[in-house]
Every structure is written in C-alpha cells, then in structure tokens.
Backbone as CSV, one residue per row, in Angstrom:
resi,resn,N_x,N_y,N_z,CA_x,CA_y,CA_z,C_x,C_y,C_z
1,MET,185.867,68.505,77.064,185.356,68.315,76.056,186.523,68.840,74.795
2,ARG,186.716,67.685,74.049,188.037,67.748,72.850,187.068,68.421,71.579
3,PRO,187.926,69.557,71.221,187.388,69.921,70.010,187.388,69.054,68.703
4,LYS,186.973,69.429,67.724,186.710,68.349,66.353,187.465,69.125,65.276
5,ALA,187.396,70.627,65.448,188.263,71.363,64.499,188.719,72.519,65.159
6,LEU,189.465,73.304,64.648,190.206,74.295,65.160,190.311,75.492,64.001
7,LEU,190.406,76.696,64.290,190.361,77.867,63.275,191.558,78.612,63.776
8,LEU,192.686,78.717,63.199,193.966,79.302,63.643,194.375,80.280,62.483
9,ASP,194.720,81.647,63.455,194.872,82.844,62.627,196.249,83.249,62.795
10,GLU,197.477,82.965,61.901,198.830,83.428,62.142,199.267,82.548,63.341
11,PRO,199.161,81.463,63.759,199.529,80.731,65.135,200.907,81.090,65.219
12,THR,201.628,81.232,64.189,203.364,81.380,64.186,203.926,82.658,64.329
13,THR,202.928,83.583,64.382,203.168,85.112,64.418,203.405,85.467,65.902
14,GLY,204.572,85.592,66.572,204.390,86.012,67.807,205.357,84.622,68.846
15,PRO,204.940,83.664,68.663,205.645,82.743,69.497,207.070,82.543,69.049
16,ASP,208.069,82.021,69.925,209.625,82.066,69.484,209.761,80.707,68.742
17,GLU,210.898,80.237,68.505,210.817,79.146,67.714,210.619,77.699,68.350
18,ASP,210.864,77.701,69.937,210.408,76.523,70.651,209.063,76.520,70.412
19,VAL,208.355,77.502,70.747,206.660,77.465,70.987,206.335,76.755,69.635
20,THR,206.841,77.505,68.497,206.194,77.224,67.308,206.383,75.809,66.680
21,LYS,207.621,75.107,67.416,207.570,73.621,67.180,206.640,72.757,67.944
22,LYS,206.260,73.462,69.282,205.430,72.852,70.249,203.977,72.679,69.858
23,ILE,203.734,73.988,68.830,202.544,73.938,68.138,202.164,72.922,67.124
24,ILE,203.564,72.872,66.147,203.459,72.074,65.127,203.406,70.526,65.662
25,GLN,204.110,69.845,66.856,203.837,68.914,67.444,202.608,68.520,68.141
26,VAL,201.910,69.303,68.579,200.548,69.085,69.040,199.513,68.988,67.805
27,LEU,199.678,70.024,66.753,198.850,69.846,65.663,198.979,68.500,64.991
28,ASN,200.247,67.941,64.877,200.401,66.768,64.059,199.671,65.500,64.978
29,ASP,199.911,65.707,66.381,199.484,64.676,67.292,198.099,64.389,67.525
30,LEU,197.440,65.483,67.045,196.101,65.489,67.400,195.121,64.724,66.261
31,ASP,194.014,64.172,66.264,193.288,63.620,65.242,192.106,64.573,64.866
32,LEU,192.335,65.934,64.361,191.074,66.907,64.103,191.749,67.779,63.069
33,SER,191.001,68.335,62.330,191.053,69.528,61.551,190.995,70.744,61.994
34,PHE,191.875,71.576,60.822,192.002,72.702,61.138,191.973,73.701,59.961
35,VAL,191.434,74.727,60.122,191.742,75.878,59.028,192.639,77.031,59.718
36,GLY,193.679,77.276,58.948,194.494,78.102,59.322,194.987,79.027,58.531
37,VAL,195.251,80.336,58.730,195.638,81.406,57.866,196.994,81.604,58.285
38,SER,198.051,81.601,57.254,199.539,81.783,57.778,200.431,82.027,56.486
39,TYR,201.304,82.908,56.582,202.256,83.247,55.670,203.610,82.191,55.743
40,ASP,203.419,81.528,56.864,204.708,80.665,57.081,204.502,79.381,56.372
41,LYS,205.267,79.396,55.375,205.038,77.899,54.528,205.559,76.807,54.903
42,ASP,206.672,76.740,55.998,207.248,75.949,56.668,206.380,75.268,57.621
43,PHE,205.598,76.139,58.334,204.639,75.806,59.218,203.477,74.830,58.520
44,LEU,203.022,75.293,57.605,202.068,74.773,56.543,202.189,73.862,56.294
45,ASN,203.688,73.595,55.358,204.069,72.425,55.046,204.077,71.242,56.086
46,GLU,204.424,71.674,57.238,204.750,70.588,58.446,203.518,70.131,58.912
47,THR,202.317,70.879,59.020,201.042,70.445,59.572,199.938,70.343,58.507
48,THR,199.991,70.390,57.416,198.793,70.077,56.492,198.901,69.137,55.332
49,GLN,197.570,68.567,55.033,197.890,67.573,53.753,197.445,68.309,52.705
50,LYS,196.209,69.244,52.697,195.749,69.663,51.708,195.992,71.314,51.784
51,MET,196.105,72.143,50.887,196.240,73.803,51.234,195.305,74.392,49.983
52,CYS,194.806,75.691,50.368,194.225,76.133,49.127,194.614,77.576,49.150
53,LYS,194.813,78.449,48.170,195.535,79.732,48.380,194.318,80.660,47.956
54,LEU,194.081,81.862,48.875,192.977,82.972,48.579,194.005,84.048,47.688
55,ASP,193.684,84.223,46.585,194.440,85.063,45.559,193.343,85.923,44.902
56,GLU,193.172,87.014,44.992,192.345,87.902,44.538,190.876,87.630,44.520
57,GLY,190.621,87.003,45.507,189.224,86.828,46.214,188.904,85.404,45.701
58,LYS,189.867,84.456,45.145,189.455,83.297,44.462,190.182,82.023,45.018
59,ILE,189.631,81.031,45.562,190.251,80.151,46.447,190.899,79.356,45.197
60,ARG,192.232,78.655,45.455,192.667,78.237,44.292,193.681,76.787,45.025
C-alpha cells in the first residue's frame, strides 16, 4: 500500500548529508503531499511548493 501523504518531523536532523540528499530526492520523486516540521530552510526550499510559518501560535 502506497501512502497518499506523509507527516515529517525534522527529517534532516540526524542523517548525514548523503542521506539528506536521498530524502530530498525521494520526496521530489513521489507524487504525494507531506506536512513537515523543519528548521532546515534549504530542505524546505528544495521539497515544497507552499510553506506556512507558525509564529506566536498563528499560521502565516
């Protein structure tokens, strides 16, 4: 069974650079949505089309 969406919490915290690149490649190759929490702006810029920022309890 293939997922239609993923929930990712800091997917680039821990893995080395090669694994991070593979994560980015897999996310870009899959046809699905994901919600991700990350401080890694490069990761977000490479894998997302839309971003929201949670700031002081408000989504912007």
